[in-house]
C-alpha positions as CSV (number, residue, x, y, z in Angstrom):
1,M,-0.1,0.1,-0.2
2,S,1.2,3.3,-1.0
3,L,0.7,6.5,0.2
4,S,-0.3,9.5,-1.4
5,G,-1.7,13.1,-0.8
6,Q,-2.2,14.5,2.5
7,G,-1.6,10.9,3.9
8,A,2.0,11.1,2.9
9,A,2.3,14.5,4.3
10,D,0.7,13.6,7.9
11,H,3.5,10.5,7.5
12,V,5.9,12.4,7.3
13,Q,5.3,14.8,9.9
14,I,4.6,12.3,12.2
15,L,7.7,10.6,11.5
16,E,9.5,14.4,11.2
17,Q,7.8,14.9,15.1
18,W,8.6,11.6,17.1
19,L,11.8,10.0,15.2
20,K,13.8,12.7,13.7
21,R,13.6,15.4,15.4
22,P,14.3,13.5,19.0
23,R,17.0,11.6,17.4
24,M,18.6,15.3,16.1
25,A,18.2,16.5,19.3
26,T,20.3,13.8,21.1
27,E,22.6,13.0,17.4
28,R,24.4,16.7,17.4
29,P,25.2,17.2,20.6
30,R,27.1,14.3,20.8
31,Y,28.2,13.7,17.4
32,F,29.1,17.0,15.6
33,G,32.3,17.5,17.0
34,P,33.9,13.6,16.0
35,L,31.7,13.7,12.5
36,M,33.5,16.9,12.1
37,E,37.1,15.6,13.2
38,I,36.6,13.0,10.7
39,N,36.1,15.3,8.0
40,Y,38.6,17.2,8.6
41,A,41.0,13.9,8.8
42,H,39.5,12.7,5.4
43,A,39.8,15.8,3.8
44,A,43.5,15.7,4.4
45,V,44.1,12.3,3.4
46,L,42.7,13.3,0.0
47,A,44.5,16.0,-0.9
48,E,47.6,14.4,0.7
49,Q,47.2,11.6,-1.9
50,A,46.0,13.7,-4.6
51,I,42.7,11.9,-5.0
52,V,41.2,15.8,-5.0
53,R,42.8,18.8,-6.4
54,P,44.2,21.7,-4.7
55,A,41.9,24.0,-4.9
56,E,38.7,21.5,-4.3
57,A,40.5,21.0,-1.1
58,T,40.5,24.2,-0.3
59,A,37.1,24.5,-1.0
60,I,36.4,21.4,1.2
61,F,38.0,23.1,4.2
62,H,36.9,26.6,3.7
63,A,33.4,25.0,4.1
64,L,34.2,22.9,6.5
65,D,35.9,26.0,8.6
66,A,32.4,27.8,8.1
67,I,30.6,24.8,9.2
68,R,32.4,24.7,12.7
69,A,32.3,28.4,12.9
70,D,29.0,28.0,12.5
71,P,27.1,24.7,13.4
72,D,23.9,26.3,13.0
73,R,23.3,26.5,9.4
74,I,23.4,22.8,8.9
75,E,19.9,23.5,10.1
76,R,18.9,24.7,6.8
77,H,19.6,20.9,5.7
78,R,16.7,19.5,7.6
79,Q,15.0,18.0,5.5
80,Q,18.1,15.0,5.2
81,E,18.2,11.7,7.0
82,D,20.8,12.2,9.4
83,L,23.7,14.7,10.9
84,Y,26.0,13.8,8.0
85,L,23.8,14.1,5.6
86,M,23.1,17.5,7.2
87,V,26.6,18.5,7.5
88,E,27.8,16.8,3.9
89,A,24.8,19.0,2.1
90,A,26.0,22.6,4.2
91,V,29.5,21.4,2.4
92,I,28.2,21.1,-1.1
93,E,26.6,24.3,-0.3
94,E,29.5,25.8,0.7
95,A,31.8,24.3,-1.3
96,G,30.1,23.5,-4.4
97,S,30.5,20.3,-6.7
98,A,34.2,20.0,-4.9
99,G,31.9,19.6,-1.7
100,G,30.4,16.2,-3.0
101,Q,34.2,15.3,-3.5
102,L,34.7,14.4,0.4
103,H,32.6,11.2,0.3
104,I,35.0,9.8,-1.6
105,G,36.8,6.7,-0.6
106,R,34.1,6.4,2.8
107,S,31.1,4.6,4.2
108,R,28.2,6.2,6.3
109,N,28.7,3.0,7.9
110,D,32.2,3.3,8.8
111,I,31.6,6.9,10.2
112,T,29.3,5.9,12.6
113,A,31.4,3.4,13.5
114,T,34.0,5.7,14.4
115,M,31.9,8.4,15.6
116,T,30.7,5.9,18.5
117,R,34.1,4.7,19.4
118,M,35.4,8.4,19.9
119,V,32.4,9.4,21.4
120,A,32.9,5.9,23.8
121,R,36.3,6.8,24.6
122,A,35.8,10.5,25.5
123,A,33.6,9.2,28.2
124,V,35.9,5.7,29.3
125,D,38.5,8.5,30.2
126,D,35.7,10.5,31.8
127,V,34.9,7.4,34.1
128,R,38.6,6.6,34.5
129,Q,39.3,10.5,35.9
130,D,36.1,10.2,38.3
131,L,37.9,6.8,39.3
132,L,40.8,8.1,40.2
133,A,39.1,10.9,42.4
134,L,37.1,8.2,44.0
135,I,40.5,6.5,44.6
136,Q,42.3,9.2,46.0
137,D,39.6,10.3,48.4
138,L,39.6,6.7,49.7
139,V,42.8,6.9,50.1
140,A,42.7,9.7,52.2
141,L,39.8,8.1,54.2
142,A,41.7,5.2,54.7
143,G,44.1,7.5,56.6
144,V,41.6,8.5,58.8
145,H,40.3,5.6,59.7
146,V,43.2,3.2,60.6
147,D,42.5,2.7,64.2
148,T,39.0,2.8,64.0
149,I,37.2,-0.5,65.3
150,M,34.4,-2.7,63.1
151,P,33.5,-6.1,63.2
152,G,35.1,-8.7,61.1
153,Y,32.8,-11.3,58.9
154,T,33.9,-14.4,57.4
155,H,31.4,-15.8,55.2
156,L,28.5,-13.4,56.9
157,R,29.3,-14.9,60.4
158,P,30.8,-13.2,63.1
159,A,34.6,-12.9,62.9
160,Q,38.6,-11.6,64.2
161,P,37.6,-7.1,64.6
162,T,39.1,-5.7,62.3
163,T,39.7,-1.4,61.7
164,F,37.6,0.9,59.0
165,A,41.1,1.0,57.1
166,P,41.3,-2.3,55.4
167,C,37.9,-2.0,54.6
168,I,38.4,0.8,52.5
169,S,41.3,-0.5,50.9
170,M,39.5,-3.3,49.2
171,R,37.6,-0.4,47.5
172,V,40.5,1.2,46.4
173,R,42.1,-1.9,44.9
174,T,38.7,-2.6,43.3
175,S,38.6,0.8,42.0
176,A,41.9,0.9,40.5
177,L,41.7,-2.5,39.0
178,L,38.8,-0.7,36.7
179,W,41.2,2.3,36.5
180,N,44.0,0.3,35.0
181,S,41.9,-1.8,32.8
182,R,42.6,-1.5,29.5
183,C,39.6,-3.8,28.1
184,A,37.2,-0.6,27.5
185,K,40.4,1.7,26.4
186,R,40.7,-1.3,23.2
187,R,37.3,-1.8,22.6
188,T,36.9,1.9,21.8
189,S,40.1,2.4,19.7
190,G,41.8,0.5,16.7
191,T,40.1,-1.1,13.7
192,R,36.1,-2.3,14.0
193,R,37.3,-5.6,14.8
194,A,38.7,-4.9,17.9
195,A,36.4,-2.7,18.8
196,S,33.6,-5.6,18.7
197,S,35.5,-8.2,19.9
198,T,34.0,-9.9,22.3
199,F,37.0,-11.0,24.4
200,C,39.6,-8.4,25.8
């Protein structure tokens, strides 16, 4: 069954309101920066390998500079399917036909996977910084409670009394292991195969 006329227009409006706008509200602040970094890097490769002419490369870089300076200009292309196509349309609008050369030699799926890993890697770095702050606070707290007596338990049964400091130290060790874990870094760096690996 196909939609036509007012039915098709209503269908598009529903998709715009309940799918596209909410998705863009989360995608743009999260992925715009990484997408622009990818665009700059790819444009540099195209220029260095002489895949595009110098004048075309210059036009692409100028377009990217303009978009980075005024990200709201991509809003003129909200009819596009997603953030990538909105930025691509803005590049073409600014650079003319040279802007279309930016897509040479890459796919949207690879770009999406790369953006996702970039965002995840930044999030891992933030978590590791928070863990480091937690470790420092726990170490300071343990120092305060070296002589604080507390009951000890073995398999949930009362055992030899201890102090609060060793109890805190166990949490420090667990936090340190998490902070030093290379698994998350490996999953968010390198190749797509490494990023999707089940085992670290």
